Structure formats: structure tokens, C-alpha cells
C-alpha positions in Angstrom: -23.3 -11.9 -56.1 -21.3 -14.3 -58.4 -18.4 -14.4 -60.8 -19.0 -15.3 -64.5 -16.9 -17.6 -66.4 -16.7 -17.9 -70.2 -15.3 -21.1 -71.3 -13.8 -20.8 -74.7 -15.1 -23.5 -77.1 -16.3 -25.7 -74.2 -19.5 -25.9 -75.9 -21.2 -24.7 -79.0 -23.1 -21.4 -78.7 -24.4 -20.7 -82.0 -23.2 -20.5 -85.6 -20.8 -17.6 -85.1 -21.3 -15.4 -88.2 -23.0 -18.3 -89.9 -19.4 -20.0 -90.1 -19.9 -22.8 -87.8 -17.3 -21.2 -85.6 -17.6 -22.2 -81.7 -17.4 -19.1 -79.3 -16.9 -19.1 -75.6 -20.0 -20.0 -73.6 -20.8 -17.7 -70.7 -21.6 -19.4 -67.5 -22.7 -17.9 -64.2 -21.3 -19.6 -61.1 -21.9 -18.9 -57.7 -18.6 -17.6 -55.8 -17.3 -19.0 -52.6 -18.2 -16.5 -49.6 -14.5 -15.4 -49.7 -15.0 -13.9 -53.0 -18.6 -12.7 -53.1 -18.9 -9.1 -53.9 -15.4 -8.9 -55.3 -14.3 -8.0 -58.8 -15.6 -9.6 -61.7 -14.1 -12.4 -63.8 -14.7 -14.3 -66.9 -12.7 -17.1 -68.4 -12.2 -18.0 -72.1 -10.4 -21.4 -72.4 -7.8 -21.9 -74.9 -9.0 -23.5 -78.3 -6.7 -24.0 -80.8 -3.5 -22.0 -81.4 -2.5 -18.3 -81.8 -0.5 -19.0 -84.9 -3.1 -16.4 -86.6 -1.9 -13.7 -84.3 1.4 -13.1 -86.2 1.4 -9.1 -86.4 2.0 -7.5 -89.7 2.8 -3.7 -90.2 2.9 -2.0 -93.3 4.7 1.5 -93.5 4.5 4.0 -96.0 7.6 6.3 -97.0 6.0 9.1 -95.1 4.3 9.6 -91.6 1.1 7.7 -92.5 1.0 4.4 -90.9 -1.2 1.4 -90.2 -1.1 -0.1 -86.7 -0.2 -3.7 -86.3 -3.4 -5.8 -86.8 -4.0 -9.7 -86.3 -3.5 -11.4 -89.6 -6.8 -13.3 -89.1 -9.3 -10.6 -89.9 -12.9 -11.3 -89.8 -14.2 -12.9 -92.7 -16.8 -11.3 -94.9 -16.4 -8.3 -93.1 -15.4 -4.5 -94.3 -12.5 -3.5 -92.2 -12.5 0.4 -92.1 -9.5 2.2 -90.6 -9.0 5.8 -90.2 -5.4 6.5 -91.4 -3.5 8.5 -88.8 -3.0 12.0 -89.7 0.4 13.0 -91.2 2.5 14.6 -88.4 4.1 17.9 -89.5 7.7 17.5 -90.8 10.5 19.7 -89.7 10.2 21.7 -92.7 6.6 22.5 -91.4 7.6 23.0 -87.9 10.6 25.3 -88.6 14.1 24.1 -87.5 13.3 22.9 -84.1 16.0 21.5 -82.1 16.4 18.9 -79.1 18.1 20.2 -76.0 20.9 18.1 -75.3 24.3 17.6 -73.7 26.4 19.4 -74.7 24.7 20.8 -77.7 21.7 20.1 -79.7 19.7 18.1 -82.3 17.6 19.1 -85.3 15.3 17.1 -87.1 16.2 16.0 -90.6 13.1 13.8 -91.4 10.0 12.4 -90.3 9.6 9.1 -91.7 9.6 5.3 -90.9 11.7 2.9 -92.3 10.1 0.9 -95.1 9.1 -2.6 -93.9 8.0 -5.4 -96.2 4.2 -6.1 -96.2 3.1 -8.8 -93.7 6.0 -8.3 -91.5 6.0 -10.9 -88.7 6.8 -9.3 -85.4 8.0 -11.5 -82.4 5.2 -13.2 -80.6 5.3 -12.3 -76.7 7.2 -14.9 -74.5 4.1 -16.1 -73.1 3.3 -17.9 -76.3 5.6 -20.8 -77.6 7.1 -20.8 -80.9 4.1 -22.7 -82.4 2.0 -20.1 -81.2 -0.2 -21.9 -78.6 -1.3 -20.8 -75.2 -1.2 -23.7 -72.7 -4.4 -23.6 -70.5 -7.5 -21.2 -70.2 -7.2 -17.3 -70.2 -9.3 -15.8 -67.6 -10.9 -11.9 -68.2 -10.8 -10.0 -65.2 -12.3 -6.8 -64.4 -10.2 -5.5 -61.5 -12.8 -2.9 -60.0 -12.9 -0.8 -57.0 -16.1 -1.9 -55.0 -15.5 -4.7 -52.9 -11.9 -5.3 -53.8 -11.2 -5.5 -49.9 -8.1 -7.0 -48.5 -7.5 -7.2 -44.8 -4.9 -8.6 -42.4 -5.9 -9.9 -39.0 -4.0 -10.1 -35.9 -3.4 -13.8 -36.4 -1.5 -13.0 -39.5 -4.4 -14.2 -41.6 -5.2 -12.2 -45.0 -8.7 -11.9 -46.0 -10.1 -11.1 -49.6 -13.4 -9.8 -50.7 -16.6 -9.9 -48.5 -15.0 -11.6 -45.4 -12.4 -8.4 -45.3 -15.3 -6.2 -45.8 -17.4 -7.7 -43.0 -14.8 -7.3 -40.4 -13.5 -3.8 -41.6 -15.3 -2.1 -38.6 -13.2 -3.7 -35.9 -10.1 -3.8 -38.0 -10.2 -0.4 -40.1 -6.6 0.4 -39.7 -5.6 -2.9 -41.4 -8.2 -3.3 -44.1 -7.4 -1.8 -47.4 -10.2 -0.8 -50.0 -10.2 1.5 -53.1 -6.5 0.9 -53.6 -7.0 0.9 -57.3 -6.8 4.8 -57.1 -3.5 4.5 -55.8 -2.0 2.5 -58.5 1.0 4.1 -60.3 0.7 7.4 -58.1 3.2 9.4 -56.1 2.7 10.1 -52.7 2.9 13.8 -53.2 -0.1 13.7 -55.6 -2.8 15.9 -54.4 -5.4 13.0 -54.8 -3.1 10.9 -52.5 -2.9 13.6 -49.9 -6.8 14.1 -50.1 -7.2 10.4 -49.5 -5.0 10.3 -46.6 -7.6 12.2 -44.6 -10.5 10.1 -46.2 -9.5 6.5 -45.4 -9.1 4.8 -42.1 -5.8 2.9 -43.2 -2.3 4.4 -43.4 -1.1 5.6 -46.9 2.9 5.9 -46.6 5.6 7.1 -48.8 7.8 4.9 -50.5 11.6 5.1 -50.8 11.0 5.8 -54.5 8.3 8.6 -53.7 5.2 6.3 -54.7 2.1 6.0 -52.5 2.4 2.7 -50.7 0.1 1.1 -47.6 1.1 0.1 -44.2 -0.9 -2.5 -42.0 0.5 -4.2 -38.8 3.9 -2.5 -39.4 4.3 -4.1 -42.9 4.3 -1.9 -46.1 2.6 -3.0 -49.3 2.3 -1.3 -52.6 -1.0 -0.8 -54.4 -0.1 -3.3 -57.0 0.7 -5.9 -54.4 -2.8 -5.3 -52.7 -4.3 -5.6 -56.4 -2.4 -8.7 -56.7 -3.9 -10.4 -53.7 -7.4 -9.9 -55.3 -6.3 -11.5 -58.5 -4.7 -14.3 -56.9 -8.0 -15.2 -54.8 -9.8 -14.8 -58.4 -7.3 -17.0 -60.0 -7.7 -19.7 -57.3 -11.4 -19.5 -57.6 -11.1 -19.9 -61.2 -9.0 -23.0 -60.9 -11.4 -24.7 -58.2 -14.1 -24.2 -61.1 -12.1 -25.5 -64.0 -10.0 -28.2 -62.0 -6.9 -26.9 -64.0 -4.1 -24.4 -63.5 -4.7 -20.9 -64.8 -1.6 -19.1 -66.1 -2.9 -16.4 -68.3 -5.4 -13.5 -68.2 -6.7 -10.3 -69.8 -7.2 -7.5 -67.1 -9.3 -4.2 -67.7 -8.3 -0.8 -66.7 -9.7 2.4 -66.8 -9.5 4.2 -70.5 -7.7 7.1 -68.8 -5.2 5.3 -67.0 -1.7 6.5 -67.7 1.4 4.5 -68.6 2.4 4.0 -64.9 -0.9 2.7 -63.9 -1.2 0.3 -66.6 2.2 -1.0 -65.5 1.1 -1.2 -62.1 -1.9 -3.3 -63.1 0.3 -5.6 -65.0 2.4 -6.0 -61.9 -0.7 -6.8 -59.8 -1.1 -9.7 -62.4 2.5 -10.7 -62.0 2.1 -11.0 -58.4 -0.8 -13.4 -58.7 1.6 -15.3 -61.0 -0.7 -14.6 -64.0 0.9 -13.9 -67.5 -1.3 -10.9 -68.4 -1.4 -11.4 -72.3 -3.4 -7.8 -72.4 -4.5 -4.8 -70.7 -7.6 -3.3 -72.2 -9.7 -0.4 -71.5 -13.0 -0.9 -69.6 -15.3 1.0 -71.9 -13.8 -0.9 -74.8 -14.5 -4.1 -72.9 -18.2 -3.1 -72.2 -18.6 -2.4 -76.1 -17.2 -5.8 -76.9 -20.0 -7.3 -74.8 -22.6 -5.4 -76.2 -21.6 -5.6 -79.8 -20.8 -9.5 -79.5 -23.7 -10.6 -81.6 -24.6 -7.5 -83.7 -24.1 -7.5 -87.5 -25.1 -3.9 -87.9 -22.7 -0.8 -88.0 -23.1 1.4 -84.9 -21.4 4.6 -83.5 -21.4 4.0 -79.5 -20.6 5.9 -76.6 -19.7 4.2 -73.4 -20.2 6.1 -70.1 -18.4 4.2 -67.3 -18.8 5.8 -63.9 -17.5 2.9 -61.3 -16.6 2.9 -57.9 -13.3 4.8 -58.3 -12.9 6.1 -61.9 -14.7 7.7 -64.7 -14.1 7.0 -68.4 -16.0 7.8 -71.7 -15.2 6.5 -75.0 -16.6 6.7 -78.5 -16.4 3.5 -80.6 -17.2 2.5 -84.0 -18.6 -1.1 -84.4 -19.1 -2.8 -87.7 -19.2 -6.6 -88.4 -16.9 -7.7 -85.7 -14.4 -4.7 -85.8 -14.6 -2.5 -82.8 -12.5 0.8 -83.5 -12.0 3.3 -80.5 -12.4 6.7 -81.9 -11.7 8.8 -78.8 -11.4 8.4 -75.1 -11.5 10.8 -72.1 -12.0 10.6 -68.2 -11.0 11.1 -64.7 -9.1 8.6 -62.9 -10.2 9.7 -59.4 -13.7 10.1 -59.8 -16.2 7.4 -58.9 -18.5 6.0 -56.2 -15.9 6.6 -53.4 -16.1 10.3 -54.0 -20.0 10.1 -53.7 -19.5 8.3 -50.4 -17.1 10.7 -49.2 -19.4 13.7 -49.8 -22.2 11.7 -47.9 -19.8 11.0 -45.3 -19.0 14.8 -44.7 -22.7 15.8 -44.8 -23.4 13.2 -42.0 -20.4 14.3 -40.0 -21.7 18.1 -40.3 -25.2 17.3 -39.4 -24.0 15.5 -36.6 -21.7 18.5 -35.3 -24.6 20.8 -35.7 -26.9 18.7 -33.6 -24.5 17.6 -30.9 -21.3 19.9 -31.0 -19.3 16.7 -31.5 -16.8 16.5 -34.3 -16.3 12.8 -35.4 -13.9 13.7 -38.3 -11.0 12.5 -36.2 -12.8 9.4 -35.0 -11.7 6.7 -37.5 -13.9 3.8 -36.2 -16.9 6.2 -36.2 -15.8 7.2 -39.9 -15.8 3.4 -41.0 -19.7 3.1 -39.7 -20.6 6.3 -41.2 -18.9 5.3 -44.5 -20.9 1.8 -44.7 -24.2 3.7 -43.9 -23.4 6.3 -46.5 -22.8 3.5 -49.3 -25.9 1.7 -48.2 -28.0 5.0 -48.2 -26.5 5.9 -51.6 -27.6 2.5 -52.9 -31.2 2.9 -51.8 -31.6 6.2 -53.0 -31.3 4.9 -56.4 -34.5 3.2 -56.2 -36.3 5.0 -53.4 -37.1 8.8 -52.6 -36.1 8.8 -49.2 -34.0 6.8 -46.6 -33.0 6.5 -43.0 -29.5 6.6 -41.6 -29.5 5.2 -38.0 -26.3 4.6 -36.2 -26.8 4.1 -32.5 -24.1 4.5 -29.9 -22.0 6.2 -32.6 -20.0 8.0 -29.5 -20.5 9.4 -26.1 -19.6 12.4 -23.8 -20.3 13.3 -20.6 -24.2 13.4 -21.1 -24.2 10.1 -22.4 -24.1 7.9 -25.5 -25.0 9.7 -28.8 -26.8 8.1 -32.0 -27.2 9.6 -35.5 -30.7 9.5 -36.7 -31.1 11.3 -40.1 -33.5 11.1 -42.9 -32.1 11.7 -46.3 -34.2 12.6 -49.5 -32.9 11.9 -53.0 -33.4 15.5 -53.9 -31.0 16.5 -51.1 -28.5 13.6 -52.0 -28.5 14.8 -55.6 -27.7 18.6 -54.6 -24.8 17.3 -52.5 -23.2 15.3 -55.3 -24.4 17.6 -58.2 -20.8 18.9 -58.7 -19.4 15.2 -59.0 -22.0 14.7 -61.5 -21.1 17.7 -63.7 -17.3 16.8 -63.6 -18.4 13.8 -66.2 -20.0 16.4 -68.6 -16.8 18.1 -69.9 -14.9 14.6 -70.7 -17.8 13.5 -72.7 -18.0 16.6 -74.7 -14.3 16.4 -75.3 -14.5 12.8 -76.4 -17.5 13.5 -78.8 -15.2 16.4 -80.3 -12.0 14.3 -80.5 -13.9 11.6 -82.3 -15.0 14.0 -85.1 -18.6 13.1 -84.6 -21.8 15.1 -83.7 -23.8 13.7 -80.8 -26.9 13.2 -83.0 -24.8 10.6 -85.2 -24.1 8.2 -81.9 -26.6 5.4 -82.3 -26.4 4.1 -78.7 -25.2 5.1 -75.3 -24.0 2.5 -72.9 -24.1 2.8 -69.3 -21.3 0.9 -67.2 -20.4 0.8 -63.5 -22.6 0.8 -60.4 -23.0 4.6 -60.2 -24.9 4.7 -63.6 -27.9 3.6 -61.7 -28.4 6.9 -59.9 -31.2 8.7 -61.5 -29.2 12.1 -61.6 -26.6 10.4 -63.6 -29.1 8.8 -66.1 -30.7 12.1 -66.5 -27.4 13.9 -67.3 -26.4 11.5 -69.8 -29.7 11.7 -71.6 -29.4 15.4 -71.6 -25.8 15.4 -72.8 -26.4 12.8 -75.7 -30.0 13.7 -76.6 -31.3 9.9 -76.2 -32.2 7.4 -73.8 -29.3 5.3 -72.5 -29.3 1.6 -73.8 -30.4 -1.1 -71.4 -28.3 -3.6 -73.6 -25.7 -4.3 -71.0 -25.2 -5.1 -67.4 -23.6 -2.2 -65.7 -21.9 -4.5 -63.5 -20.8 -7.5 -65.5 -20.3 -5.9 -69.0 -16.6 -5.2 -68.4 -15.9 -8.6 -67.3 -17.7 -10.3 -70.2 -15.7 -8.1 -72.6 -12.5 -9.0 -70.7 -13.5 -12.7 -71.4 -14.3 -12.1 -75.3 -10.9 -10.4 -75.5 -9.3 -13.4 -73.8 -11.2 -15.7 -76.5 -9.5 -13.5 -79.2 -6.1 -14.0 -77.8 -6.6 -17.7 -77.1 -7.9 -18.3 -80.6 -11.5 -19.4 -79.8 -12.9 -16.1 -80.8 -11.8 -15.2 -84.6 -14.4 -12.7 -85.7 -13.8 -10.0 -83.4 -11.2 -7.2 -83.8 -10.3 -4.5 -81.3 -8.5 -1.3 -82.3 -8.0 0.7 -79.1 -6.2 4.2 -78.8 -3.7 6.2 -76.5 -5.4 8.9 -74.5 -2.6 11.6 -74.5 0.0 12.8 -76.8 3.5 11.7 -76.6 6.8 13.6 -77.8 10.1 14.9 -77.0 11.6 18.4 -75.9 13.1 20.5 -78.8 15.3 23.6 -78.6 13.5 26.5 -76.8 11.3 23.8 -74.7 9.0 23.2 -77.5 6.8 20.0 -77.2 7.3 18.1 -80.6 4.8 15.3 -80.7 5.6 12.1 -82.3 2.4 10.3 -81.3 -0.9 12.4 -81.3 -3.6 11.4 -78.7 -6.1 9.0 -79.7 -3.7 7.3 -82.2 -4.7 3.7 -82.5 -2.5 1.3 -80.7 -0.2 -0.7 -80.9 1.8 1.8 -82.9 5.3 2.8 -83.5 6.8 6.2 -84.9 10.3 7.3 -85.6 11.9 10.7 -86.4 15.5 11.4 -87.3 17.3 14.3 -86.0 20.8 15.6 -86.4 23.2 17.8 -84.5 22.9 21.6 -84.3 26.5 22.2 -83.2 30.0 21.1 -84.5 31.6 18.3 -82.5 28.7 17.3 -80.5 29.1 13.8 -78.8 26.0 13.3 -76.5 22.3 14.2 -76.5 19.5 14.4 -73.7 16.2 12.8 -74.9 13.4 14.0 -72.7 10.0 12.4 -73.0 6.9 14.2 -72.2 3.0 13.5 -72.3 0.4 16.2 -72.5 -1.2 18.5 -75.0 0.5 21.9 -74.7 2.9 23.3 -77.0 5.5 23.9 -74.5 7.1 21.1 -72.3 6.9 23.2 -69.3 3.2 22.9 -69.3 3.3 19.1 -69.9 4.5 15.9 -67.8 8.0 14.8 -68.1 7.9 10.9 -68.1 11.3 10.2 -68.2 14.6 11.1 -69.8 18.0 9.2 -70.8 21.3 10.3 -72.6 22.7 9.0 -75.9 26.5 9.2 -75.6 29.4 8.2 -77.8 28.5 10.1 -81.0 31.5 10.6 -83.0 32.3 14.2 -83.5 31.3 15.7 -86.8 30.1 19.0 -88.5 26.7 19.9 -87.4 23.8 18.4 -89.6 26.0 15.2 -90.4 25.2 12.6 -87.5 21.6 11.1 -87.8 19.9 10.3 -84.4 16.9 8.3 -84.7 14.2 8.7 -81.9 11.5 5.8 -81.8 8.3 5.7 -79.6 6.8 2.3 -79.4 3.5 1.8 -77.6 2.2 -1.9 -77.3 -1.1 -3.1 -77.2 -1.4 -2.5 -73.4 -0.7 1.1 -73.9 2.8 1.0 -72.3 5.5 3.2 -73.9 8.9 2.4 -74.7 11.4 5.1 -76.4 14.8 4.8 -78.0 17.4 6.6 -79.6 20.1 5.4 -81.8 23.1 7.0 -83.8 22.7 5.4 -87.3 26.5 5.8 -88.0 27.7 3.7 -84.8 24.4 1.9 -84.4 24.8 2.9 -80.6 21.4 2.9 -78.8 19.7 3.8 -75.6 16.1 3.2 -74.4 13.8 3.8 -71.6 10.5 2.0 -70.9 8.4 4.4 -69.0 7.9 2.7 -65.6 5.4 3.1 -62.7 7.4 5.7 -60.9 6.8 8.3 -63.7 2.7 8.1 -63.7 0.7 11.2 -64.2 -2.1 12.2 -62.0 -5.6 12.7 -63.2 -5.6 16.4 -62.0 -2.7 16.8 -64.3 -4.3 15.1 -67.2 -7.2 17.3 -66.8 -5.2 20.6 -66.3 -3.3 19.6 -69.5 -6.5 19.3 -71.4 -8.1 22.3 -69.9 -5.3 24.5 -70.4 -4.3 23.4 -73.9 -7.8 24.7 -74.9 -7.5 28.0 -72.9 -4.1 28.7 -73.9 -4.0 27.3 -77.5 -3.4 30.8 -79.1 -0.9 31.8 -76.6 1.2 28.5 -77.1 0.8 29.0 -80.9 2.3 32.3 -80.7 5.0 31.6 -78.3 5.9 28.5 -80.4 6.1 30.5 -83.6 8.4 33.1 -81.6 10.8 30.4 -80.7 10.8 28.7 -84.2 11.5 32.2 -85.6 14.3 32.8 -83.2 16.0 29.5 -84.1 15.6 30.5 -87.7 17.2 33.9 -86.9 20.2 32.2 -85.3 20.6 30.2 -88.3 20.6 33.1 -90.6 23.1 34.9 -88.5 25.5 32.1 -88.4 25.3 31.7 -92.3 25.8 35.5 -92.8 28.8 35.6 -90.3 30.4 32.7 -92.1 29.9 34.5 -95.7 31.3 37.8 -94.4 34.5 36.1 -93.0 35.0 34.4 -96.4 34.2 37.1 -98.8 34.4 40.5 -96.6 37.4 41.5 -98.4 35.8 41.7 -101.6 32.8 43.8 -100.8 32.5 47.7 -100.1 33.3 48.4 -96.4 30.4 50.5 -95.8 27.9 47.8 -97.2 29.7 45.2 -95.3 29.2 47.2 -91.7 25.6 47.7 -92.7 24.9 44.0 -93.2 27.0 43.2 -90.0 24.9 45.9 -88.1 21.6 44.0 -89.3 23.2 40.8 -88.0 23.7 42.1 -84.7 20.3 43.6 -84.4 18.8 40.4 -85.5 20.8 38.2 -83.0 19.9 40.5 -80.1 16.1 40.0 -81.0 16.6 36.3 -81.1 18.3 36.4 -77.7 15.6 38.6 -76.1 12.7 36.3 -77.3 14.5 33.4 -76.0 15.1 34.8 -72.6 11.3 35.1 -72.5 10.7 38.8 -73.6 7.0 38.8 -74.4 7.2 41.9 -76.2 8.9 40.4 -79.0 6.5 38.9 -81.7 7.2 36.3 -84.3 6.5 39.1 -86.9 9.1 41.1 -85.5 11.8 38.5 -86.0 10.5 37.4 -89.5 10.6 41.0 -90.6 14.1 41.4 -89.3 15.3 38.0 -90.9 13.9 39.2 -94.2 15.5 42.4 -94.1 18.8 40.9 -93.1 18.5 38.2 -95.7 17.6 40.7 -98.6 20.6 43.1 -97.7 23.1 40.2 -97.6 21.9 38.7 -100.7 22.4 42.0 -102.6 25.9 42.2 -101.1 27.0 38.6 -102.0 25.3 39.1 -105.4 28.1 41.9 -105.8 30.7 39.4 -105.0 29.4 36.9 -107.3 29.3 39.5 -110.3 32.8 40.8 -109.4 34.1 37.3 -109.6 32.6 36.5 -112.9 34.0 39.9 -114.1 37.7 39.1 -112.6 37.3 35.5 -114.4 36.5 37.0 -117.8 39.1 39.8 -117.3 41.5 36.8 -116.6 40.3 35.1 -119.6 40.9 37.9 -122.0 44.4 38.9 -120.8 45.8 35.4 -121.0 44.6 34.3 -124.3 47.1 33.7 -127.2 46.4 35.4 -130.2 46.3 33.3 -133.4 49.5 33.1 -135.6 49.5 35.6 -138.7 48.7 34.0 -142.0 52.0 33.2 -143.8 52.5 34.6 -147.3 52.8 32.3 -149.8 56.5 32.3 -151.4 56.7 34.1 -154.9 57.3 32.3 -157.9 60.7 32.5 -159.4 60.6 34.2 -162.8 
């Protein structure tokens, strides 16, 4: 196995789009033994500058917005962008409020500040002021399979195939599949499951993250990934005979914010400036559509060694727009291996009565045999699993000798294959297309060679999968193309990716108020302005959540921060602008600013707040299951908030004008206010017997009665003013008689 290098502009490839452009030439180069079988890598050497990558953003007065795009858009191409749907304003949502300290906020507008057309945003610090990248940019597919790192008793660090070869005799100090631990907490259920499945130690770090331990030393998953990237960097430098400082790294499309940040950390550990983190299915689509002129709707089914992703993309004249994405960040070839390992252990126990599940050396041998059998069954109908001297008891040595047929293997892993179906259906639905409209289905990842997987994809999409890309190399090729785009050597490719889950904040009553919806094109920025809901409020809590449920308790808290020092003022006067900013890597920055004082606080969602894939799946599944319940509960909360406002306004009016209305009618209105307030309090305390319609009916009754009452006050005042005018007016002087003429 080798690593492929794309050397940008080092040699003319062909007339690119008939414009005489030079594009990176893809070279296949044998790797040194230390890297054979490792992650894939491509390179695009810098050719020219990045001066055309000034980012321009156009914002309208409402919530429609166009994501920042490279100013150098493919020539002679039609650029079609689906404008983001308008998010509901505070009038449409009702008067929702933010929980805060010590009081609350209310949204007062849902707009973005207006920017002049063609606004130039600052270039990343990686680039110099003249927009140039120094040296080559490499594209890396940081995969799961064969990304081994081992530490020997002599203190030597091995990476790739050399590490894999000695795993049997050094299993406790040989790490593999650590990509699945990136950005995860030790307490995650997936991590706890992995602890019992891998021979090395997974430990809890001081911040609660899942780390690894070898020979008394602790390592973060990012650190292990960094060693793999570092070895690839050295291999690239040996081939190019020059230093490599920049890279594009791919990640599973369904990686959350923490996992993406952890991937960037791996690049930083290898002393690489990661210019972009792009999704693996998107990279595969770039590789597939590089030389294709016609418009196509593509589905990418990516089942690799550790993760599963599916993306729907529209490809048109060099523009690659991701319509939707879905997946499972803990489903891949490793899970297929584990199922087969468990089966072999079970069969051996039936035959001998010996349980090998606690024998780590035996498990490592079985794991290697299981992986080999899995690969063989993709091309043969039966294979033999022979492991002599696997263990021994009083009767002598024991051996494993099992014949495994493809049908049996497929029945063992059928549940794993079925787990890929629902994400595909969701991706198709989120893209707003029918499966019949999809022109091509690309298979990416080694597990897509399995006949059962191919049949599942064929049945799901109603067509034969395309053979247009190499499942093992497509992602690395796509990373190289994106590296070429960022280095300036590829000018006719534009990539528009999306964020996989909705982002928002908590508002009064525990409501999840979305600022950015899932499958929104990134990079993107969205702001909403809130005001205080209590007099004299001086501080607020901003709680950031990710998910698809209507209430924050059902979503994932990413982080929170406080904005303090707000000048005391009547409610509704201060203006607090909350801004969500997602960069092209999918990493989130949230800020809140008091417009009056310009005081600002912000948070970058860091790796310590990652979502587990089970949480993501639960969010999506429960969002569909409980959509109606969530909608009703939200309606109740919003009605209760409105009731509080009506009660407060009515109380204020009664205090001001109560002495001017009949006592009986005033008491009747006060009774209605008390009943309405009690209804609101009950609903806010979780009384499910209270319906939104009940509160709205009570609001209407209270408003109508108070309106009639204060109409009388208005009429009474008018009469008083009229009477005052009548009594206080001066009558006109009588006409004077003319003096009589003297006779």
C-alpha cells in the first residue's frame, strides 16, 4: 500500500475547464515500510497566491444570509445556492426569554447587521499579508485502519505497519482505532464499551476526557493522532525534499465540534498548520467530480474502519454543495471485527469450556484473525480461522480451528449493516430530494467492499453503486484537491459544506431557541438581539446547546458563560446581541455583547464538551418521536410567558386607574388576573394537564374584561375633560349699544 501525493502545478495535467489552468498531478509513490498501510495522504504544492481567497459576506436586513464564499468563483459556471430559510422571529416564536442571572432576557429582533457588499474578512494567521502560503499543502485522510502507534520497552515509538506487526507481543502498549476516542469523555457509553474490547488501557484524564496509557505514560487521542500525522509529514518531506507546514485533514461528516477541534490539535502536535478540516464524504465527492462537467446529485455512503457517514451533494460545474449529512461516529469495521471476535470466543467456549475473554494476548490474536477473515469473505464464500496453541489447560494445548461462511458472517453483522439505513433515509429527507433523483451513489471506505453492504446500498437507493472512485483513496484525493484550492493551484472548484446539528441557546421555560439550523452551509454567522425581562437586571447567563429537540433538557449542553456589568435599566431597554459564528472547519464561537456599553463575553466550544454519537442518534430519533409533544410543550411555555406579561400589564393599569372604575368590575378583573397567573404558574411547574388552549382562552377573557373596564376609564376622562371645558369657558361680552344721537 502506498500514499498518493498530488503536487499542485508541478506539471501540466490538461486544460482545466478549457482555460489553460494547471491542476495538481496525482502521483502514486511507494511508502517506506514504516508507513505502509497507514493513513492516506495527498499533497498539493502551492502555486501562486491566495489573494483571491478574500472572504466576502452579504447580509440582508432580515435573517436570510449568504455564507462567505471565495471571491474567485469558477468562471463560466452557474452558481446555485439554496438561501437559508428564515428563522422565526420573536413575534413568531412568542415572547421567549433567556434564563439568566439574576433575571431574564427577551428577544427583540432577529436580524444581522448590514455589511457592505464584498466585505473582506481577515485572512487566517497562517497566510501572510500578501495572501501567500509558503511551501506545499498536503491533504491527509486520517483514517482508523492501520493507524497504529506503539511504544517499545526500549522507549522507541513505532507508527504504522511496524507498530501493527509487534502488537501481539506488546498489546498493552500498542494503540489503534484511537480516532474513535477523539473529543470524547471517559464516561461516554461508547468509551466504556471500548475499554472491554481493546487490549490497551483507556484512562480518565483530570478534565474527564478519555485518554490512553502506555508504560506509565498518559497520552491524549489527539496526541496519538499527531504521531500518525507527524510520520506522514516526514514521509512527504522526504519525497518533496522541502519542509511541509500546511495541511488539509478530513474528518467524519458527523464529527461534532469537540472531535473536529481534537483533529486540529493532532495536526498542531505534528507542527502542521491545518488550513481546513473537511468532511470525508465531501472529499470523496470532490475526487469523483473533479473532471465532470454535467450537473449531478450524488450520495456518498462512507463506511470506514471506525465511523459511518452519508452525505447528499449537488455537483455543478465545479461547485460542490452539500445538501445534508448524517451518520454514526462509532460504527465501522472495528465493530464488525468485535462481533466476529465475540463469535469466535463463544464457539471456543462451547467446544472447550474455556473463556478467553479475559486473556488479552489471545484476544489480540483472535482480533487479527477476525480482521483477516472479514476481508477474505468479501471475495470468497468461506474461510478458515486457524489459531494453534491459543491457550492450554490441564489436558494440554488448545487450538482454534473454525470454518466460517459468508452467510454466517453476514447474519452476525446484520444489525450493524442495518444501523446504516436510517441515517441514509434521514439524509435524503433533509436534502429535500427523492431517492429517484439521485444520479450516483459513491461507496467509500474499506467496509463497502462487503457484498451485504453493497446489496443494502443498492436496495436503499434503488440503483447500482458507482465504481467511479477507489474506496480507500477517494477521501485522500479529495483532501488534496481542497489543499490545491486553498493554495491557489486549483481555481475552478468551490466547496460548500454544512453543519450536522442545530445550535442555539436556552430561553425562559427551558425552550431551545435555534440560531443556526442543522444542514446550514458553513462558514456562517448569525446574530439575534435580546433585551432584559426584569427591571434592573445587570447580568445574564448564556447557555449554548446542540440538538434537534424543542426543550434544552433533551439536547446537549456545549458550554455556558456570563455577561455581567449591564447597566441597570427598565426591562426591555438594554440590548444584548448573541452571535453564533461557525468557521469552515465547523468549529463554533459564541459571543454576547451589551450594545450600550460594548461589554462582551465569548466562548469557543472546546474539546471538553463533545457529543457522543449515541447522544446525536438519540437527539435525532427522539426529535421525530416526540415532535408533537415538544411542540405542545413549547406552546404551553410560550402561552404561560404571554400570560405573565398580560398579568403584569393589567396589575400596573389597575394600580394607576383603579380608583376611577367601579369596585365590583375592578374586583372581577383582579380575580381573572389571579386565575390566569395561577394557571401560568401550574404550567411552568410542569403540570401536564394544563394545555396551551386553556391559557390562551384565559388570556383572551382577561384581556377582554380589562379592555372593557379601562375603556370606561377612558370615556370617564373624556367626559371630565369635556365638562371642565364647558364650566371653565368665559362667555362672550354683550354687544354694546350705540349711543343715542342728541336731538
